C-alpha angles and dihedrals in degrees: 000000000000112000089216090060091049091049091050091051093045088060088063096047118085136189115237124171090349094306132107111237140177125199128236087243091059092049092049089050097049097040091046093240133133112261090235090058092053090051090048091049090056091051090048092054087080092202123167114283095243091053091046093049094051098040104032105043119184118244139151141227136194113252125214090280092050094252118139113246131184122258136161132238105218127201125212091265091049092047092049093050093045095042092055088073096053114092140191135066094284091050092050092049092052094043090057093044092048092049092049091048090050089050093051094047093046090051088052090050092050091048090049091051090051091049091048092050091051091048092051091049090051092048091051092047091052095045113048091183092059090045090054093044091052092049093048093047090050088052088057096244119161122242093254091054091048090050091057093048096050095035096235135121122261095252093053093048091047091051092051092048091050090051090050090051091049090052092049094245092117127029114238116245113287090235095048094122090051091049091049092049090051091049090048090056093046097044113036113210094031109132118220113225 
């Protein structure tokens, strides 16, 4: 497969939520089909709802007149299933190029995840406080308990935990958006980040 073709296709693939995706618009473009026909082809796949929801996610785009139109964000699995139905020499050429582009981007993602894990491990090794905070948070301890264990005030512990969340070392609370909305109602003018 021509590296130029793969590079061209990779420009149309994006990474969203840690997954490589293509859009139905991109597929229509590359396979020389009308976008409406690609959308119809997805509907005609008649795949199970859970597969469809996780591999053909609804999205929208602004057309030339600025009106919002439906499109789909398609994962590798969705693309593979959908692409099987496209025929002809041009379709085969692009199927192979798309699959190779997906492979390359997924390898890049995996490598990035490995590098990030190594970086986090190094940060924790260099900063014993953060290592302890991570361990205590994973144990489910409350901030007041953590404060006692590390011998620091609540504000200092909270600042370190927020920095760790910003660096991706700790996951923010699952109900963070809810907490921010509540704070917004209680304190007008407070910006949610």
